[in-house]
C-alpha positions in Angstrom: 28.4 27.5 -40.0 28.5 23.7 -40.6 28.1 21.1 -37.9 30.6 18.2 -37.9 29.8 14.8 -36.6 32.1 13.8 -33.8 33.1 10.5 -32.4 32.1 11.6 -29.0 28.5 10.7 -28.2 26.3 13.1 -26.3 23.9 12.1 -23.5 23.8 9.2 -21.2 26.4 6.4 -22.0 25.0 3.0 -23.0 24.1 0.9 -20.0 25.2 -2.4 -21.7 21.9 -4.1 -20.7 19.6 -6.5 -22.5 15.9 -6.5 -22.0 14.1 -9.7 -21.0 10.5 -10.5 -20.1 9.9 -12.1 -16.7 6.7 -12.8 -14.9 6.0 -12.1 -11.3 2.9 -12.7 -9.2 0.9 -9.4 -9.0 1.3 -9.4 -5.2 5.1 -9.4 -5.6 5.1 -6.5 -8.0 2.7 -4.6 -5.6 5.1 -5.2 -2.7 8.1 -4.0 -4.8 6.2 -0.9 -6.0 5.1 -0.1 -2.4 8.7 -0.2 -1.2 10.5 1.6 -4.0 7.9 3.2 -6.3 7.3 2.8 -10.0 10.5 4.6 -11.1 12.9 2.4 -9.2 11.4 -1.1 -9.7 13.9 -2.2 -12.4 16.9 -1.2 -10.3 15.5 -2.9 -7.2 14.9 -6.1 -9.2 18.4 -6.0 -10.8 20.0 -5.5 -7.4 17.9 -8.3 -5.8 18.9 -10.7 -8.6 22.6 -9.7 -8.3 22.5 -10.4 -4.6 20.9 -13.8 -5.1 23.5 -14.6 -7.8 26.4 -13.7 -5.4 24.8 -15.8 -2.7 24.3 -18.8 -5.0 27.8 -18.5 -6.4 29.3 -18.4 -2.9 27.4 -21.5 -1.8 28.5 -23.3 -5.0 32.1 -22.4 -4.5 31.9 -23.4 -0.8 30.4 -26.8 -1.8 33.1 -27.4 -4.3 35.8 -26.8 -1.7 34.2 -29.2 0.7 33.3 -31.8 -1.8 
């Protein structure tokens, strides 16, 4: 029996993410780790950055409307 390659990929789909190096104070990482544990730190940081971006974008759009 021969196995054929298929166009369908098995496993988890690509997450469409790029890695980047960022530096945090050790205390900040300890606080995050205490809250969410080692396995969930990346998601916590992504969610926090996304929230900060939404806030900053909202403030900017509000300032443009007023300005």
